[in-house]
N, C-alpha and C positions, 0 to 999 in steps of 0.2 A: 774511890774508885777501885773496882775489881775487874781485871781485863782473863779473856781467854783464847787460847788460841784456838783450839778446836773443840766440839762437843759442847755439854750442858755446863754450867759453874756448879759445881758442887756445892758451893756453899749456899743454891739458891733451889730447892727443891720443887720452885714452881714455873722452872722450867727458861725464866728470864738469864741470859747471860748479858756482859756487859764486853764490848772489847774497844781497842783503837789501832788495832789490825784491819784495815781494809781490802786487803786482798781476801782477806778469809771471810771478812763482812759479804764480799761480792759473792764469792762462793757458794757460800752457805743460804743468802738471801735473795741472789737472786733471783732465781725463778718465782718465790713468791711475789718480791717487786714486780716483775716482767709481766706474771696472770693477770693482773689488772691495773695497766699502766696509766689508766686515767686518774683512777681513786689514789694511784699511790704517784702521782707526776711529781709533790713538793719533794718525797725523798729519792726519788729516783734524778731527778736534774740537781740538787743539794750533793749526792752523793757521785754525781759525776763531775760537778765543779771541784771536789775533793780530789779526782783523779787527775783531772786533768792540772791545779792550780797546786796540788799540795796540802801536805796537815796543815799547812797555817793558812790556808785560804779564807778563813773566817775570821783570823784574830789570832791570835800569842798561842793560846792554847788547841791542841791537837782536839778535834771532836768524840763526842763516845757517840759509840754506835750501839744497837742492841739486837736481839734476836729471842722469839718466844719460840722454842718446840713442844710443839704437840704431839705426840707419838715422834715418828722418825720424820716429821716437816715443818719448817717454819709456817708460823701462824699471824707473825706481827713483829715489827721493828719499829726501832727508835733511833732518833738523830738528834745530837744537840752538840751547836757547836756554841761555847760561853762564850759572850755574854747572853746569848741569844736563846729565844723559847723551844723548848722540847716538842719536837717533830713525831708525833706517834700515826702508825696506819692500820687501824681496824682492831684492836683486840678487843677482847668483851667486855663488860664491867667487871667480873670478877677478876680477868687478868690483867685490866688498869689497876686493878687495888692490889695487884701481887706486886705487880711493877712500881706504885707508890710505894707499898714498904719496903720493897727490898732497896728502893732511890734514896727513899728516907731513912732505912737503915747503914745507908753507906756514906750519910752525910751530906748529898747531892741538895746544894741550893738553887731551885728553880725559880726564873722571873716569869712564867707563864708557861701555856703550852697551846700548839697549833697542829689541830684536823680537824677531819671531818664533827660533825656540831655533834654528835653523840659519842664520838668519842673524846671530843675536849672534854663536855659537861663531865661521863663518870669520870674520866682521870682528876678532872677538879675537885669534885665532889672526893676522891679517896685522898687526894691529896691536902685538903681540909681536914678530914678525920684523922693524918697521918702525922700531919705536921702543926695546925691550926692557923696556916695560911688563910686568908679568905678571896677566892676569886671576884674577878669581875670582868665583865663584858670589855674586851679594847673594839674588837670588829667582828661584822658576819660577812661573810664571803659569798658568791658563790661561785662554784667551777660551771665553764661551759664550755660546748667540744662545739666544731665546727659542721653545720648539716651543708649546706649548700652556700658559697659565696655570692651575696647579693652586692654587689657596687654600689656607695651612692650616686643619684643620679645625673649630682651635680659637684663637680669637684673643685674645691677652694684651687684660687689661682696659686701656681709655685709648682715645686714638683719634689718628690721622693727620692733623695739617695741615700746610700750605704754610709754610714760613717766614717771616715779615713785619719790615720795619725795624726793629720791637721787639726782634727776635730776634735784631739783630748782634752786639751784644756775645756774647750765648751760641753763637753761629752759631760767630764767630773761635775762639772759646778751643775748641770740640767740635774744627773742624779743626785746631787747632794741636795737640792732644792724638791726634788722629788720624795726624799725621803723625812724632810722636814713638812712637809705636804701632808701626808700621811701618819704622821706622827709617831716616825719609829726612828731608831738609830740607822747609818746606813750598813747594811751586812758587811760591808768590806771599806777596805780604802777607798773613797771615791775615786783618785787617780788609777791606783789598782786595779779597780772595777770597770773604769773605762779600754784602761792598757786591753785587758783580757777581753773584753766583748768586741772591741774592736778589731783585734789580731784574728776573731772566730767571725768578723763578719753579721755581729750581732746586736749592732743597733741600726737602725733606720732614724734620718730626720727628715721633714717635713721644711721645704727652703722655702721660702717667700720668693719672690722675682728680684729682689733688692738682696738674696743669699743671705739673711736671718733665717737662722733655724726657729719654728716656731712650734713645735713638739716632736717630740722623740719616744719611739717605740721599741722595745728590746725586742728578742726571741732568745731563747735556751736553745744549745745545742739537740740535735732528737738523740733521743734513747729511748729502747723500747719499742719504737715505732711510733712516738707521739713528740711531739713539738710544741710546745706551750708558749706564748707571749707574751710578757712580762715588761714592767718598768713604764706604763705608758703615760706618757705626762706632758703634758700643754701647761705652759705658764700662765697665770691670770689675766695679763694683760692681752693674751691670745686667745681668750677662749670664745667658745660661741660662735668661731668661723669656720668650724670642719674639719680644720688640721689634725685632729687625735684619729675622728674618722676616715681619712683621707688616708692618711699614714697607717694606721691598723688593715686599712684593704690591698694595699701593697704589700707589707710585711706578710701578711694572712696568703697573698698569691704567689709569694716569693716561696714559702713556707711548703704549700701545696705542692708546688716544683719541687719537692725533694723528695717526695711520693712517700710521705710518712702514713700512717693509719689513723692517725687522729692528730689533730688542730686543736690546743686548747688555751683558755685564759680564764683568771680569776678579775673578780671585779668587787667591788663594795656595795656589800646590797644597802647602804643607807643614801647610795647616790642615784638616783634615779635617772639623770643623763646617760653615767656611763651603761647603764643595764639596759635600757633601750637602744643606745647606740650600739652594741655591741650584737642584741639579738636583732636589728636592723639590717647590719651588714649578714646574718645567718648565721649567729651562734645560739643554739639551745641548752638549758639548763642540765645540769645533771647531777650535782650534790650541793650541798650548804657546809662551808663549814666554818670557824669561829676561832677565835683569837684570843686567849681570856689571860689577863694578868694576875699574880699572883700577889698579895700582899704579904710584907715579913710578919711570922710568925708571931701570938702575943705571947710575954712570957708564961711559960710554963704551961703552954698549948699543947695538946698530943692528944 
């Protein structure tokens, strides 16, 4: 990996340069990321977690950060926390191709890409040309923005409550189960994830009358005026009772009380139940995103 603490990486005439210096990245790329906080929500929240939790928030390797300079302005970014997918914000197809060439030339091994649909497709095609690796679709997602909160007419029995330290083991278990349910490795150690989220008040449980947690909804800290719900999970044997919708309503209500400009969330487009639910409680589509996986390159392919 090449890193740079200021300016353009001279080894890359196309304008991309990579760094592991978070302060430099935030100084240089912050205005660009804040210019479209909804579309840049993934990178904003990933970087905020890195700022709060330190360089090993996502694993033993420090993440790779990247910026594309066009003239005197940053116009695209990347975030990569091995072994997870590359996250990209809106380069053109030509800029995606130069990034693929740059990262392939540096010997990066990428398991996939996560970005808005057109960006993900453009980079995947470029990565295939440069490395021979074949992309396959893992999941299509829709980014939603809250319009007007419309609570369900009837809530299930129970109540919403913010998780506390006493819920640490249960929250970690629910997070691990959530990751397994969506077919993804946990982005962080489940116990560390639970500790961080609980400490920030970022986990709400819907609790049945007997005290059993039957649904979990996470929320990211506000950054750039946007708050994003995440990790909405109901165990299989509790589904179909309205618990997730009730919990999401209460988390959304609490998020609005913090005064953000936008409240966001992602859904899996293959799940009509979740997409119908979020629209019923007032969320509206913004853009489609894609998670693509890269197969190992075939021998000699370039």
